[in-house]
ROTI-978331 format. One record per residue: residue number from 1; x, y, z negated of N, C-alpha, C in turn. Coordinates in steps of 0.02 Angstrom, whole numbers, always signed. Example, Ala and Ser with C-alpha at 12.3 -4.5 7.8 and 13.67 -1.06 7.14 Angstrom:
# ROTI-978331
+-------+--------+--------+--------+--------+--------+--------+--------+--------+--------+
! kolse !    n.X !    n.Y !    n.Z !   ca.X !   ca.Y !   ca.Z !    c.X !    c.Y !    c.Z !
+-------+--------+--------+--------+--------+--------+--------+--------+--------+--------+
!     1 !   +660 !   -284 !   -390 !   +615 !   -225 !   -390 !   +660 !   -165 !   -390 !
!     2 !   +642 !   -112 !   -354 !   +684 !    -53 !   -357 !   +645 !     +2 !   -394 !
+-------+--------+--------+--------+--------+--------+--------+--------+--------+--------+
# end
This chain:
# ROTI-978331
+-------+--------+--------+--------+--------+--------+--------+--------+--------+--------+
! kolse !    n.X !    n.Y !    n.Z !   ca.X !   ca.Y !   ca.Z !    c.X !    c.Y !    c.Z !
+-------+--------+--------+--------+--------+--------+--------+--------+--------+--------+
!     1 !   +291 !   +469 !    -67 !   +318 !   +492 !   -129 !   +323 !   +432 !   -176 !
!     2 !   +379 !   +424 !   -209 !   +390 !   +369 !   -255 !   +409 !   +397 !   -322 !
!     3 !   +373 !   +377 !   -372 !   +389 !   +401 !   -439 !   +397 !   +340 !   -485 !
!     4 !   +416 !   +353 !   -545 !   +426 !   +299 !   -593 !   +361 !   +269 !   -616 !
!     5 !   +365 !   +206 !   -635 !   +306 !   +170 !   -659 !   +294 !   +187 !   -732 !
!     6 !   +233 !   +180 !   -753 !   +214 !   +190 !   -822 !   +189 !   +123 !   -848 !
!     7 !   +234 !    +83 !   -878 !   +214 !    +16 !   -899 !   +152 !    +19 !   -943 !
!     8 !   +105 !    -24 !   -927 !    +45 !    -30 !   -967 !     -6 !    +25 !   -955 !
!     9 !    +10 !    +73 !   -912 !    -37 !   +128 !   -900 !   -100 !   +102 !   -866 !
!    10 !   -155 !   +131 !   -883 !   -219 !   +115 !   -849 !   -224 !   +162 !   -790 !
!    11 !   -216 !   +135 !   -731 !   -217 !   +177 !   -671 !   -288 !   +184 !   -645 !
!    12 !   -309 !   +245 !   -633 !   -375 !   +256 !   -605 !   -376 !   +235 !   -531 !
!    13 !   -436 !   +232 !   -503 !   -443 !   +215 !   -432 !   -434 !   +278 !   -389 !
!    14 !   -390 !   +320 !   -411 !   -371 !   +381 !   -374 !   -295 !   +383 !   -369 !
!    15 !   -268 !   +412 !   -316 !   -196 !   +420 !   -312 !   -170 !   +460 !   -372 !
!    16 !   -116 !   +435 !   -400 !    -85 !   +467 !   -458 !    -18 !   +495 !   -437 !
!    17 !    -11 !   +560 !   -439 !    +48 !   +594 !   -412 !   +113 !   +572 !   -444 !
!    18 !   +113 !   +559 !   -509 !   +176 !   +543 !   -542 !   +193 !   +469 !   -538 !
!    19 !   +155 !   +430 !   -499 !   +167 !   +359 !   -498 !   +159 !   +326 !   -430 !
!    20 !   +110 !   +345 !   -392 !    +94 !   +310 !   -330 !   +137 !   +332 !   -271 !
!    21 !   +138 !   +289 !   -220 !   +166 !   +307 !   -155 !   +110 !   +344 !   -119 !
!    22 !   +123 !   +406 !   -101 !    +71 !   +449 !    -73 !    +94 !   +479 !     -8 !
!    23 !    +47 !   +483 !    +39 !    +56 !   +521 !   +101 !     +3 !   +574 !   +102 !
!    24 !    +24 !   +635 !   +117 !    -23 !   +691 !   +117 !    -20 !   +728 !    +50 !
!    25 !    -49 !   +787 !    +48 !    -47 !   +826 !    -14 !    -88 !   +794 !    -70 !
!    26 !    -59 !   +790 !   -128 !    -93 !   +759 !   -185 !   -157 !   +796 !   -204 !
!    27 !   -160 !   +861 !   -187 !   -220 !   +900 !   -203 !   -269 !   +905 !   -144 !
!    28 !   -260 !   +861 !    -95 !   -306 !   +860 !    -38 !   -377 !   +846 !    -62 !
!    29 !   -427 !   +873 !    -28 !   -496 !   +862 !    -50 !   -521 !   +790 !    -42 !
!    30 !   -489 !   +752 !     +2 !   -510 !   +683 !    +13 !   -452 !   +638 !     -9 !
!    31 !   -469 !   +591 !    -54 !   -418 !   +546 !    -80 !   -438 !   +474 !    -63 !
!    32 !   -393 !   +439 !    -29 !   -405 !   +370 !     -8 !   -351 !   +327 !    -40 !
!    33 !   -374 !   +276 !    -76 !   -328 !   +229 !   -108 !   -343 !   +160 !    -79 !
!    34 !   -290 !   +126 !    -58 !   -297 !    +58 !    -33 !   -259 !    +10 !    -78 !
!    35 !   -292 !    -44 !    -97 !   -258 !   -101 !   -128 !   -250 !   -151 !    -71 !
!    36 !   -187 !   -169 !    -57 !   -175 !   -210 !     +2 !   -122 !   -263 !     -9 !
!    37 !   -119 !   -309 !    +39 !    -75 !   -367 !    +40 !    -44 !   -368 !   +110 !
!    38 !    +22 !   -366 !   +114 !    +56 !   -362 !   +178 !    +44 !   -422 !   +223 !
!    39 !    +25 !   -479 !   +195 !    +14 !   -539 !   +235 !    -60 !   -550 !   +252 !
!    40 !   -103 !   -510 !   +223 !   -175 !   -518 !   +234 !   -194 !   -496 !   +304 !
!    41 !   -226 !   -539 !   +344 !   -245 !   -519 !   +412 !   -296 !   -461 !   +413 !
!    42 !   -338 !   -457 !   +362 !   -387 !   -402 !   +360 !   -352 !   -336 !   +345 !
!    43 !   -300 !   -338 !   +304 !   -260 !   -277 !   +292 !   -224 !   -258 !   +356 !
!    44 !   -201 !   -308 !   +393 !   -169 !   -294 !   +457 !   -216 !   -260 !   +506 !
!    45 !   -279 !   -281 !   +505 !   -329 !   -249 !   +547 !   -345 !   -178 !   +523 !
!    46 !   -342 !   -167 !   +458 !   -358 !   -101 !   +430 !   -300 !    -51 !   +440 !
!    47 !   -239 !    -76 !   +446 !   -181 !    -32 !   +452 !   -188 !    +20 !   +508 !
!    48 !   -204 !     +1 !   +570 !   -210 !    +53 !   +622 !   -270 !    +99 !   +609 !
!    49 !   -321 !    +75 !   +577 !   -379 !   +117 !   +559 !   -357 !   +172 !   +511 !
!    50 !   -321 !   +153 !   +459 !   -297 !   +202 !   +411 !   -251 !   +253 !   +445 !
!    51 !   -207 !   +229 !   +489 !   -162 !   +275 !   +525 !   -203 !   +325 !   +567 !
!    52 !   -255 !   +301 !   +601 !   -296 !   +345 !   +642 !   -334 !   +395 !   +599 !
!    53 !   -358 !   +373 !   +541 !   -393 !   +418 !   +494 !   -344 !   +471 !   +469 !
!    54 !   -284 !   +451 !   +452 !   -234 !   +499 !   +429 !   -220 !   +551 !   +483 !
!    55 !   -213 !   +528 !   +544 !   -199 !   +575 !   +599 !   -257 !   +624 !   +607 !
!    56 !   -318 !   +599 !   +604 !   -377 !   +642 !   +613 !   -384 !   +692 !   +556 !
!    57 !   -376 !   +669 !   +495 !   -389 !   +713 !   +437 !   -329 !   +756 !   +417 !
!    58 !   -269 !   +737 !   +436 !   -210 !   +777 !   +421 !   -204 !   +793 !   +347 !
!    59 !   -193 !   +857 !   +332 !   -182 !   +879 !   +263 !   -244 !   +880 !   +220 !
!    60 !   -301 !   +861 !   +248 !   -362 !   +855 !   +207 !   -364 !   +788 !   +170 !
!    61 !   -316 !   +743 !   +186 !   -316 !   +676 !   +158 !   -253 !   +662 !   +117 !
!    62 !   -264 !   +635 !    +58 !   -210 !   +607 !    +17 !   -220 !   +531 !    +18 !
!    63 !   -172 !   +494 !    +45 !   -177 !   +421 !    +49 !   -125 !   +389 !     +4 !
!    64 !   -146 !   +339 !    -34 !   -101 !   +301 !    -76 !   -112 !   +226 !    -64 !
!    65 !    -58 !   +188 !    -70 !    -60 !   +115 !    -62 !    -35 !    +83 !   -125 !
!    66 !    -74 !    +35 !   -151 !    -52 !     -5 !   -208 !    -51 !    -78 !   -187 !
!    67 !     -2 !   -113 !   -214 !     +8 !   -184 !   -197 !    -44 !   -228 !   -232 !
!    68 !    -72 !   -273 !   -194 !   -119 !   -322 !   -221 !   -105 !   -388 !   -184 !
!    69 !    -45 !   -417 !   -195 !    -27 !   -478 !   -159 !    -69 !   -538 !   -182 !
!    70 !   -101 !   -570 !   -134 !   -140 !   -630 !   -148 !    -95 !   -690 !   -136 !
!    71 !    -50 !   -701 !   -183 !     +3 !   -750 !   -174 !    -23 !   -822 !   -165 !
!    72 !    -81 !   -838 !   -192 !   -107 !   -905 !   -184 !   -127 !   -919 !   -111 !
!    73 !   -147 !   -867 !    -75 !   -167 !   -875 !     -5 !   -112 !   -855 !    +43 !
!    74 !    -69 !   -810 !    +22 !    -17 !   -782 !    +66 !    +51 !   -791 !    +33 !
!    75 !    +88 !   -842 !    +53 !   +150 !   -860 !    +18 !   +206 !   -807 !    +23 !
!    76 !   +202 !   -761 !    +70 !   +255 !   -711 !    +77 !   +234 !   -643 !    +48 !
!    77 !   +174 !   -637 !    +24 !   +147 !   -573 !     +3 !   +184 !   -543 !    -57 !
!    78 !   +202 !   -584 !   -105 !   +236 !   -558 !   -165 !   +304 !   -529 !   -146 !
!    79 !   +344 !   -567 !   -109 !   +410 !   -541 !    -89 !   +403 !   -480 !    -45 !
!    80 !   +353 !   -479 !     -1 !   +343 !   -420 !    +41 !   +328 !   -359 !     -1 !
!    81 !   +284 !   -366 !    -51 !   +268 !   -310 !    -95 !   +330 !   -287 !   -133 !
!    82 !   +369 !   -334 !   -157 !   +430 !   -315 !   -193 !   +481 !   -283 !   -147 !
!    83 !   +484 !   -305 !    -84 !   +529 !   -274 !    -35 !   +508 !   -202 !    -22 !
!    84 !   +443 !   -190 !    -17 !   +418 !   -121 !     -8 !   +439 !    -78 !    -67 !
!    85 !   +433 !   -105 !   -128 !   +453 !    -67 !   -187 !   +529 !    -57 !   -190 !
!    86 !   +566 !   -107 !   -170 !   +640 !   -100 !   -168 !   +659 !    -46 !   -118 !
!    87 !   +627 !    -45 !    -60 !   +640 !     +8 !    -11 !   +617 !    +76 !    -40 !
!    88 !   +562 !    +76 !    -75 !   +537 !   +137 !   -106 !   +585 !   +165 !   -158 !
!    89 !   +620 !   +121 !   -193 !   +669 !   +144 !   -242 !   +726 !   +183 !   -208 !
!    90 !   +733 !   +172 !   -143 !   +784 !   +207 !   -104 !   +752 !   +259 !    -58 !
!    91 !   +688 !   +275 !    -71 !   +655 !   +329 !    -34 !   +624 !   +309 !    +32 !
!    92 !   +619 !   +244 !    +46 !   +593 !   +223 !   +111 !   +534 !   +175 !   +106 !
!    93 !   +491 !   +187 !    +56 !   +432 !   +144 !    +48 !   +390 !   +142 !   +111 !
!    94 !   +370 !   +201 !   +136 !   +323 !   +203 !   +193 !   +353 !   +173 !   +256 !
!    95 !   +418 !   +181 !   +265 !   +450 !   +152 !   +324 !   +448 !    +75 !   +321 !
!    96 !   +461 !    +47 !   +261 !   +458 !    -25 !   +253 !   +385 !    -49 !   +257 !
!    97 !   +340 !    -13 !   +226 !   +268 !    -27 !   +230 !   +246 !    -34 !   +303 !
!    98 !   +264 !    +15 !   +343 !   +244 !    +15 !   +414 !   +275 !    -44 !   +451 !
!    99 !   +340 !    -56 !   +441 !   +373 !   -111 !   +476 !   +340 !   -178 !   +459 !
!   100 !   +323 !   -188 !   +396 !   +293 !   -252 !   +378 !   +223 !   -260 !   +407 !
!   101 !   +184 !   -208 !   +408 !   +117 !   -214 !   +439 !   +123 !   -221 !   +514 !
!   102 !   +172 !   -191 !   +544 !   +181 !   -196 !   +617 !   +211 !   -263 !   +638 !
!   103 !   +238 !   -299 !   +590 !   +268 !   -365 !   +602 !   +241 !   -415 !   +552 !
!   104 !   +177 !   -414 !   +543 !   +145 !   -452 !   +490 !   +156 !   -528 !   +495 !
!   105 !   +169 !   -552 !   +554 !   +179 !   -624 !   +563 !   +250 !   -646 !   +544 !
!   106 !   +293 !   -598 !   +526 !   +363 !   -613 !   +511 !   +381 !   -581 !   +444 !
!   107 !   +363 !   -614 !   +389 !   +376 !   -586 !   +323 !   +418 !   -632 !   +279 !
!   108 !   +453 !   -680 !   +310 !   +498 !   -722 !   +271 !   +557 !   -679 !   +247 !
!   109 !   +592 !   -703 !   +197 !   +647 !   -664 !   +167 !   +697 !   -639 !   +219 !
!   110 !   +714 !   -681 !   +268 !   +764 !   -659 !   +318 !   +737 !   -600 !   +359 !
!   111 !   +671 !   -599 !   +370 !   +641 !   -542 !   +406 !   +644 !   -479 !   +363 !
!   112 !   +629 !   -487 !   +299 !   +631 !   -429 !   +254 !   +701 !   -399 !   +254 !
!   113 !   +753 !   -442 !   +252 !   +822 !   -417 !   +254 !   +836 !   -381 !   +319 !
!   114 !   +810 !   -408 !   +375 !   +819 !   -376 !   +440 !   +786 !   -307 !   +442 !
!   115 !   +726 !   -301 !   +412 !   +691 !   -237 !   +411 !   +730 !   -187 !   +370 !
!   116 !   +757 !   -210 !   +313 !   +798 !   -166 !   +271 !   +857 !   -139 !   +311 !
!   117 !   +891 !   -183 !   +347 !   +948 !   -163 !   +388 !   +927 !   -114 !   +442 !
!   118 !   +871 !   -127 !   +474 !   +846 !    -81 !   +527 !   +831 !    -12 !   +500 !
!   119 !   +814 !     -8 !   +436 !   +799 !    +57 !   +405 !   +861 !    +91 !   +376 !
!   120 !   +919 !    +57 !   +382 !   +980 !    +86 !   +356 !   +991 !    +71 !   +282 !
!   121 !   +952 !    +25 !   +256 !   +961 !     +4 !   +186 !  +1010 !    -53 !   +183 !
!   122 !  +1038 !    -65 !   +125 !  +1083 !   -122 !   +115 !  +1039 !   -185 !   +107 !
!   123 !  +1039 !   -229 !   +157 !   +994 !   -287 !   +153 !  +1011 !   -334 !    +95 !
!   124 !  +1075 !   -341 !    +78 !  +1093 !   -384 !    +22 !  +1066 !   -355 !    -44 !
!   125 !  +1071 !   -290 !    -52 !  +1045 !   -258 !   -113 !   +970 !   -267 !   -117 !
!   126 !   +935 !   -253 !    -61 !   +862 !   -259 !    -61 !   +842 !   -331 !    -78 !
!   127 !   +873 !   -380 !    -46 !   +854 !   -449 !    -59 !   +874 !   -471 !   -130 !
!   128 !   +928 !   -445 !   -155 !   +948 !   -460 !   -224 !   +894 !   -435 !   -272 !
!   129 !   +868 !   -375 !   -259 !   +815 !   -348 !   -301 !   +751 !   -388 !   -295 !
!   130 !   +735 !   -410 !   -234 !   +675 !   -450 !   -224 !   +682 !   -518 !   -260 !
!   131 !   +738 !   -551 !   -249 !   +747 !   -619 !   -278 !   +754 !   -618 !   -353 !
!   132 !   +778 !   -563 !   -381 !   +785 !   -558 !   -454 !   +721 !   -534 !   -487 !
!   133 !   +673 !   -512 !   -447 !   +610 !   -487 !   -475 !   +617 !   -417 !   -505 !
!   134 !   +664 !   -379 !   -480 !   +676 !   -312 !   -507 !   +615 !   -266 !   -502 !
!   135 !   +572 !   -279 !   -454 !   +512 !   -237 !   -445 !   +447 !   -274 !   -458 !
!   136 !   +453 !   -334 !   -486 !   +394 !   -375 !   -499 !   +346 !   -341 !   -548 !
!   137 !   +373 !   -307 !   -598 !   +329 !   -274 !   -648 !   +288 !   -220 !   -614 !
!   138 !   +318 !   -183 !   -569 !   +281 !   -130 !   -533 !   +225 !   -160 !   -491 !
!   139 !   +239 !   -214 !   -456 !   +189 !   -248 !   -415 !   +133 !   -275 !   -460 !
!   140 !   +153 !   -305 !   -517 !   +104 !   -331 !   -564 !    +59 !   -276 !   -592 !
!   141 !    +89 !   -218 !   -605 !    +51 !   -160 !   -630 !     -1 !   -138 !   -579 !
!   142 !    +19 !   -135 !   -515 !    -29 !   -119 !   -462 !    -86 !   -170 !   -461 !
!   143 !    -67 !   -234 !   -463 !   -116 !   -288 !   -460 !   -165 !   -283 !   -519 !
!   144 !   -138 !   -273 !   -578 !   -181 !   -269 !   -637 !   -227 !   -208 !   -634 !
!   145 !   -202 !   -153 !   -607 !   -245 !    -94 !   -601 !   -302 !   -108 !   -552 !
!   146 !   -286 !   -146 !   -499 !   -338 !   -165 !   -452 !   -390 !   -209 !   -485 !
!   147 !   -367 !   -258 !   -523 !   -414 !   -302 !   -557 !   -459 !   -262 !   -604 !
!   148 !   -431 !   -216 !   -642 !   -471 !   -174 !   -687 !   -520 !   -130 !   -649 !
!   149 !   -503 !   -112 !   -587 !   -547 !    -71 !   -546 !   -595 !   -112 !   -504 !
!   150 !   -598 !   -178 !   -517 !   -646 !   -221 !   -483 !   -623 !   -250 !   -417 !
!   151 !   -560 !   -243 !   -401 !   -534 !   -271 !   -338 !   -529 !   -347 !   -345 !
!   152 !   -556 !   -382 !   -295 !   -550 !   -455 !   -295 !   -531 !   -481 !   -226 !
!   153 !   -516 !   -437 !   -180 !   -494 !   -455 !   -113 !   -462 !   -395 !    -79 !
!   154 !   -431 !   -409 !    -22 !   -397 !   -355 !    +13 !   -421 !   -352 !    +85 !
!   155 !   -418 !   -292 !   +115 !   -403 !   -229 !    +82 !   -463 !   -205 !    +42 !
!   156 !   -450 !   -169 !    -11 !   -502 !   -136 !    -50 !   -486 !    -62 !    -50 !
!   157 !   -536 !    -22 !    -32 !   -528 !    +50 !    -25 !   -570 !    +86 !    -77 !
!   158 !   -542 !   +142 !   -101 !   -577 !   +187 !   -146 !   -573 !   +257 !   -115 !
!   159 !   -630 !   +289 !   -109 !   -633 !   +357 !    -83 !   -651 !   +403 !   -141 !
!   160 !   -606 !   +448 !   -157 !   -615 !   +494 !   -214 !   -636 !   +456 !   -277 !
!   161 !   -605 !   +398 !   -287 !   -616 !   +358 !   -348 !   -674 !   +310 !   -345 !
!   162 !   -711 !   +309 !   -291 !   -770 !   +266 !   -284 !   -755 !   +212 !   -233 !
!   163 !   -768 !   +150 !   -251 !   -755 !    +94 !   -205 !   -797 !   +101 !   -142 !
!   164 !   -765 !    +90 !    -85 !   -799 !    +93 !    -21 !   -805 !    +22 !     +6 !
!   165 !   -866 !     +1 !    +19 !   -877 !    -66 !    +46 !   -915 !    -65 !   +111 !
!   166 !   -917 !     -7 !   +144 !   -953 !     +0 !   +206 !   -914 !    -26 !   +265 !
!   167 !   -940 !    -12 !   +325 !   -907 !    -34 !   +387 !   -838 !     -4 !   +395 !
!   168 !   -795 !    -40 !   +430 !   -727 !    -16 !   +441 !   -715 !     +3 !   +513 !
!   169 !   -768 !    +24 !   +546 !   -758 !    +54 !   +612 !   -739 !   +127 !   +601 !
!   170 !   -700 !   +154 !   +646 !   -672 !   +221 !   +638 !   -725 !   +273 !   +619 !
!   171 !   -777 !   +279 !   +658 !   -827 !   +333 !   +647 !   -862 !   +325 !   +579 !
!   172 !   -880 !   +263 !   +561 !   -913 !   +251 !   +497 !   -867 !   +268 !   +439 !
!   173 !   -805 !   +246 !   +443 !   -756 !   +257 !   +390 !   -742 !   +332 !   +384 !
!   174 !   -735 !   +366 !   +440 !   -723 !   +438 !   +440 !   -782 !   +474 !   +408 !
!   175 !   -843 !   +455 !   +425 !   -902 !   +486 !   +396 !   -904 !   +476 !   +320 !
!   176 !   -886 !   +416 !   +298 !   -885 !   +403 !   +226 !   -832 !   +446 !   +191 !
!   177 !   -776 !   +457 !   +223 !   -723 !   +497 !   +194 !   -741 !   +572 !   +191 !
!   178 !   -771 !   +596 !   +244 !   -784 !   +668 !   +248 !   -852 !   +688 !   +221 !
!   179 !   -897 !   +638 !   +214 !   -964 !   +654 !   +191 !  -1006 !   +686 !   +245 !
!   180 !   -981 !   +686 !   +306 !  -1017 !   +716 !   +362 !  -1052 !   +661 !   +401 !
!   181 !  -1114 !   +671 !   +422 !  -1149 !   +620 !   +461 !  -1116 !   +612 !   +530 !
!   182 !  -1128 !   +553 !   +558 !  -1100 !   +539 !   +625 !  -1132 !   +583 !   +678 !
+-------+--------+--------+--------+--------+--------+--------+--------+--------+--------+
# end
């Protein structure tokens, strides 16, 4: 789900229905928010974990992703985040999100254009939006909300508004999400 940004809004560490990209019902009892960077190898490792958790929990989980590009360490992260937002403006945020995590080693601009084309988007339009910074404010808003919520690295997860810093093995993460012992 893609909604309009609220410039200057203080975003909580919970998925926000009128603003965030969300998978699953917004009123699900379990809410998982990730601050991530498409070029971050640790986010790449977490991507299949989140997918497996989503599959296991189904409609009991509301998952949201916010951009937190660590541009000083990952030179393609900013453009990748803006490409995701550009695709999101055309209703294909999650498809672009998935393609970039599944092809994390190939995030140069020409790859982003190729992914846009593969999704049926106009690659010239998407790259024009990326290069002009059309979605930079949205990415910056995500980043600033992460900073205000104590994020200083990626991936950073929040479960029902509380930062999760435990193990990222499937069973441990699932137990933290559901509150059920292993």
